[in-house]
C-alpha positions as CSV (number, residue, x, y, z in Angstrom):
1,M,-59.6,19.4,-62.9
2,S,-62.6,17.1,-63.5
3,R,-64.3,17.1,-66.9
4,R,-67.4,18.7,-65.4
5,E,-65.3,21.5,-63.8
6,F,-63.5,22.0,-67.1
7,G,-66.8,22.3,-68.9
8,R,-68.1,24.8,-66.4
9,Q,-64.9,26.9,-66.6
10,A,-65.1,26.9,-70.4
11,I,-68.7,28.2,-70.3
12,V,-67.7,31.0,-67.9
13,S,-64.8,31.8,-70.2
14,I,-67.2,32.1,-73.2
15,G,-69.3,34.6,-71.1
16,T,-66.2,36.6,-70.3
17,L,-65.2,36.8,-73.9
18,A,-68.8,37.8,-74.8
19,L,-68.5,40.8,-72.5
20,A,-65.0,41.7,-73.4
21,G,-65.9,43.8,-76.3
22,S,-68.3,45.9,-74.3
23,N,-65.8,46.4,-71.5
24,A,-62.7,47.0,-73.5
25,A,-63.3,50.7,-74.1
26,T,-63.8,51.2,-70.4
27,L,-60.6,49.4,-69.5
28,H,-58.6,51.5,-72.0
29,G,-60.1,54.8,-70.8
30,T,-61.9,55.6,-74.0
31,D,-65.3,57.1,-74.5
32,T,-67.6,54.1,-74.4
33,K,-70.7,56.1,-75.4
34,S,-69.0,57.1,-78.7
35,E,-68.3,53.4,-79.4
36,F,-71.7,52.2,-78.2
37,S,-73.0,49.0,-79.7
38,L,-75.7,46.5,-79.0
39,N,-74.9,43.2,-77.3
40,Y,-77.2,40.7,-79.1
41,I,-78.6,37.6,-77.6
42,L,-80.5,34.9,-79.5
43,G,-84.0,34.2,-78.2
44,S,-84.7,30.4,-78.5
45,P,-88.5,30.8,-79.1
46,M,-87.8,32.4,-82.5
47,Y,-86.9,28.9,-83.6
48,G,-89.9,27.1,-82.0
49,T,-88.9,23.6,-80.9
50,A,-85.9,23.1,-83.2
51,P,-83.1,21.0,-81.6
52,L,-81.0,23.0,-79.2
53,D,-77.8,22.0,-81.1
54,E,-79.3,23.5,-84.3
55,V,-80.4,26.7,-82.6
56,L,-77.1,27.2,-80.9
57,G,-75.5,27.0,-84.3
58,E,-77.4,30.1,-85.4
59,A,-76.1,32.4,-82.7
60,A,-73.0,33.5,-84.4
61,K,-74.9,34.1,-87.6
62,I,-77.0,36.9,-85.9
63,G,-74.0,38.4,-84.1
64,A,-74.8,36.9,-80.8
65,Q,-72.5,35.1,-78.3
66,A,-75.3,34.2,-75.9
67,I,-78.7,32.5,-75.8
68,D,-81.9,33.1,-74.0
69,I,-83.5,29.8,-73.2
70,W,-87.3,29.4,-72.9
71,P,-89.6,26.5,-71.9
72,R,-93.0,25.5,-73.1
73,H,-95.3,26.7,-74.4
74,H,-93.2,29.3,-76.2
75,A,-90.4,26.8,-77.0
76,N,-89.1,23.6,-75.4
77,H,-85.4,24.3,-75.1
78,R,-85.4,24.4,-71.3
79,E,-87.0,20.9,-71.4
80,Q,-84.4,19.8,-73.9
81,M,-81.7,20.9,-71.5
82,D,-83.1,18.5,-68.8
83,Q,-83.4,15.7,-71.4
84,L,-79.9,16.1,-72.7
85,G,-78.3,16.4,-69.3
86,F,-75.8,18.9,-67.9
87,E,-72.6,17.6,-69.4
88,H,-74.1,17.2,-72.9
89,V,-75.5,20.8,-72.8
90,E,-72.1,22.0,-71.6
91,R,-70.4,20.4,-74.6
92,L,-72.9,21.9,-77.0
93,L,-72.4,25.4,-75.6
94,V,-68.6,25.1,-75.8
95,S,-68.7,23.6,-79.3
96,H,-70.7,26.5,-80.6
97,S,-68.8,29.1,-78.5
98,V,-72.1,30.3,-77.0
99,Q,-72.8,31.4,-73.4
100,L,-76.1,30.5,-71.7
101,G,-76.8,34.1,-70.8
102,V,-80.5,34.1,-69.8
103,I,-83.2,31.7,-68.8
104,T,-86.7,33.1,-69.2
105,R,-89.4,31.5,-66.9
106,Y,-92.7,33.3,-67.1
107,D,-94.3,30.0,-66.3
108,L,-92.9,30.0,-62.8
109,G,-93.9,33.5,-61.8
110,P,-91.7,35.7,-59.6
111,Q,-92.4,33.8,-56.4
112,R,-91.3,30.4,-57.7
113,I,-88.0,31.2,-59.5
114,Q,-85.7,30.3,-56.6
115,S,-85.4,26.7,-57.8
116,E,-84.3,28.0,-61.3
117,I,-81.6,30.4,-60.1
118,P,-79.1,27.6,-59.2
119,V,-79.7,26.0,-62.7
120,L,-78.9,29.4,-64.3
121,S,-75.8,29.8,-62.2
122,R,-74.6,26.2,-62.9
123,Y,-74.4,27.0,-66.6
124,G,-72.7,30.4,-66.0
125,G,-75.9,32.4,-66.8
126,K,-76.3,35.8,-65.4
127,L,-80.0,36.8,-65.8
128,L,-83.3,35.1,-65.1
129,V,-86.3,36.8,-66.6
130,C,-89.9,36.5,-65.4
131,G,-93.1,38.5,-65.2
132,A,-94.3,40.5,-62.2
133,G,-97.7,38.9,-61.7
134,G,-99.9,40.8,-59.2
135,S,-99.4,42.4,-55.8
136,A,-101.6,43.6,-52.9
137,G,-102.2,47.3,-52.4
138,D,-104.6,50.1,-53.2
139,T,-102.3,52.1,-55.5
140,D,-99.7,51.4,-58.1
141,K,-97.1,52.8,-55.7
142,E,-98.1,50.6,-52.9
143,R,-98.4,47.5,-55.1
144,V,-94.9,48.0,-56.5
145,Q,-93.5,48.5,-53.0
146,N,-95.1,45.3,-51.7
147,F,-93.9,43.4,-54.7
148,L,-90.3,44.3,-54.1
149,K,-90.6,43.4,-50.4
150,S,-92.0,40.0,-51.5
151,M,-89.0,39.4,-53.7
152,R,-86.5,39.5,-50.8
153,P,-86.0,35.7,-50.6
154,Q,-85.5,35.5,-54.4
155,L,-83.1,38.4,-54.3
156,A,-81.1,36.7,-51.5
157,E,-80.7,33.6,-53.7
158,A,-79.8,35.8,-56.7
159,E,-77.1,37.6,-54.7
160,K,-75.7,34.4,-53.4
161,R,-75.4,33.1,-57.0
162,N,-74.2,36.4,-58.4
163,V,-77.1,36.6,-60.9
164,K,-79.8,39.2,-61.6
165,I,-83.6,38.9,-61.9
166,G,-85.2,40.8,-64.8
167,I,-88.9,41.6,-64.4
168,E,-90.7,42.2,-67.7
169,N,-93.4,44.8,-68.1
170,H,-96.4,43.0,-69.3
171,S,-100.1,43.8,-69.9
172,G,-102.3,42.5,-67.1
173,T,-99.6,42.5,-64.5
174,L,-98.3,44.8,-61.9
175,L,-95.9,46.5,-64.3
176,N,-98.3,47.4,-67.1
177,S,-98.1,51.2,-67.2
178,P,-95.4,53.9,-67.5
179,D,-96.2,55.1,-64.0
180,S,-95.9,51.6,-62.5
181,L,-92.6,51.3,-64.3
182,R,-91.3,54.6,-62.8
183,Y,-92.3,53.5,-59.3
184,F,-90.5,50.2,-59.9
185,A,-87.3,52.0,-60.9
186,D,-87.5,54.4,-58.0
187,F,-88.0,51.7,-55.3
188,I,-85.4,49.2,-56.5
189,E,-82.6,49.0,-53.8
190,S,-80.8,45.8,-54.9
191,D,-78.3,45.5,-57.7
192,H,-79.7,42.0,-58.4
193,I,-83.1,43.1,-59.8
194,G,-84.1,45.3,-62.7
195,L,-86.4,45.8,-65.7
196,A,-86.5,43.5,-68.7
197,M,-88.1,46.0,-71.1
198,A,-90.6,44.8,-73.6
199,P,-91.7,47.8,-75.7
200,Y,-94.5,45.7,-77.2
201,H,-96.4,46.1,-73.9
202,L,-95.9,49.9,-73.8
203,P,-97.6,52.8,-75.7
204,Q,-96.0,52.8,-79.1
205,D,-94.5,56.3,-78.4
206,P,-90.7,56.4,-79.1
207,K,-90.2,59.4,-76.8
208,L,-92.0,57.8,-73.9
209,I,-90.1,54.5,-74.3
210,A,-86.8,56.5,-74.5
211,D,-87.7,58.5,-71.4
212,L,-88.4,55.3,-69.5
213,I,-85.0,53.9,-70.5
214,E,-83.3,57.0,-69.2
215,H,-85.3,56.8,-66.0
216,F,-84.1,53.3,-65.4
217,G,-80.5,53.8,-66.3
218,S,-78.4,51.0,-64.9
219,K,-81.6,49.3,-63.6
220,L,-82.5,48.3,-67.1
221,V,-81.1,44.8,-67.3
222,F,-82.6,43.4,-70.6
223,F,-84.0,45.0,-73.7
224,Q,-86.3,43.2,-76.2
225,A,-86.2,44.9,-79.6
226,W,-89.9,44.2,-80.1
227,Q,-92.9,46.4,-81.1
228,H,-96.6,45.9,-81.1
229,G,-97.3,46.0,-84.8
230,N,-100.7,44.3,-85.3
231,G,-100.3,42.3,-82.1
232,C,-99.6,38.6,-81.4
233,V,-102.9,37.3,-79.9
234,K,-104.9,36.2,-82.9
235,K,-103.6,34.5,-86.1
236,L,-102.7,37.0,-88.8
237,P,-101.2,36.7,-92.3
238,K,-97.5,36.2,-91.8
239,E,-96.6,39.6,-93.2
240,E,-98.8,41.2,-90.5
241,E,-97.4,39.0,-87.8
242,L,-93.9,40.1,-88.7
243,L,-94.8,43.7,-88.0
244,Q,-93.7,43.0,-84.4
245,L,-90.1,43.1,-85.5
246,P,-87.9,46.2,-85.7
247,G,-87.9,47.6,-89.2
248,R,-91.1,45.8,-90.1
249,G,-93.7,47.7,-88.1
250,P,-94.1,51.5,-87.7
251,L,-92.2,52.1,-84.4
252,D,-89.2,54.3,-84.9
253,F,-86.3,52.8,-82.9
254,R,-83.9,55.7,-83.4
255,P,-85.0,57.7,-80.3
256,I,-85.0,54.4,-78.3
257,L,-81.5,53.4,-79.3
258,A,-80.3,56.9,-78.7
259,A,-81.6,56.6,-75.1
260,L,-79.8,53.2,-74.8
261,R,-76.6,55.0,-76.0
262,R,-77.1,57.8,-73.5
263,I,-77.3,55.4,-70.5
264,N,-74.4,53.4,-72.0
265,Y,-76.6,50.3,-71.8
266,Q,-74.4,47.2,-71.5
267,G,-77.1,44.5,-71.2
268,W,-78.3,42.1,-73.9
269,T,-80.6,43.1,-76.7
270,E,-82.9,40.4,-78.0
271,I,-84.7,40.8,-81.4
272,F,-88.0,39.3,-80.7
273,M,-91.6,38.6,-81.6
274,H,-94.3,36.0,-80.8
275,P,-95.8,33.7,-83.5
276,V,-99.3,32.5,-83.4
277,P,-99.7,29.8,-82.1
278,R,-96.9,29.8,-79.6
279,G,-94.3,27.2,-79.8
280,I,-93.8,27.3,-83.6
281,P,-90.8,29.1,-85.3
282,I,-91.6,32.5,-86.6
283,L,-90.9,31.3,-90.2
284,P,-90.9,27.7,-91.6
285,T,-87.2,27.0,-91.7
286,T,-84.2,27.8,-89.4
287,A,-82.4,29.6,-92.2
288,E,-85.5,31.8,-92.8
289,V,-85.7,32.7,-89.1
290,T,-82.0,33.7,-89.0
291,E,-82.4,35.8,-92.2
292,E,-85.4,37.6,-90.7
293,I,-83.5,38.3,-87.4
294,N,-80.6,39.7,-89.4
295,R,-83.0,41.9,-91.4
296,S,-84.1,43.5,-88.1
297,R,-80.5,43.7,-86.9
298,S,-79.5,45.6,-90.0
299,Y,-82.3,48.0,-89.3
300,L,-81.2,48.5,-85.7
301,E,-77.6,49.1,-86.8
302,T,-78.8,51.7,-89.3
303,C,-80.7,53.4,-86.5
304,L,-77.5,53.5,-84.5
């Protein structure tokens, strides 16, 4: 076996181990819902443009075995991957026992992600997240139908590589309202596309968010533990900016997590917020960022 193939197999093995805990109950015939837990993933933008090696070292500290890699302008870890090269990044992932689980590429838009799917697959990743953009049509229903039709080439590539595409709901895009999300769930026909839910961009109503989670069921492929708080568009005092995080702002996550339990959600959960300006860490030091993520994680575990 070549060194490159060994590295590739090691990364895939890490991903298998990361999923083992969530699948063990099913394999042994026990009630997975009673043993429900969140599968945490580390979002690279939380650390700004810190070196990838440094960020990977924080994953285990927040209970994560996988990382979600973002490019500029939110971070630069996707660019760092290109600069470091495939084999170097492989070694970093293996040395930290971290799987590259997700690559997020809002910058490409849904129609230009085909070139990124092979990159994700090469590292053993399983989910590519992007926004929906716009779509032609006179109604939400028609626009969502046309969007899914336009995604057929991308879905063919995703199926070929055995990965999924997660479309985030986002203000100003096709998926910007509860009704448009319901249409999206109803019209999905492929197992290789689903919703990457961002509660920040939804009405801050726990019951509504919980109802949407149950409506999507297995078509929910990614969950950002992220609330609106006081927003992330203009510069605010840090204490106000942090209100986007679970346990900081007013959103009650208990009904939301109960809905995730009811659908036996097995995807990744990412504790997340946006700093202002984009591209900086949410707090000055790596240690402080990790501590803040763990504060939110403690809150979510209490909710469970």
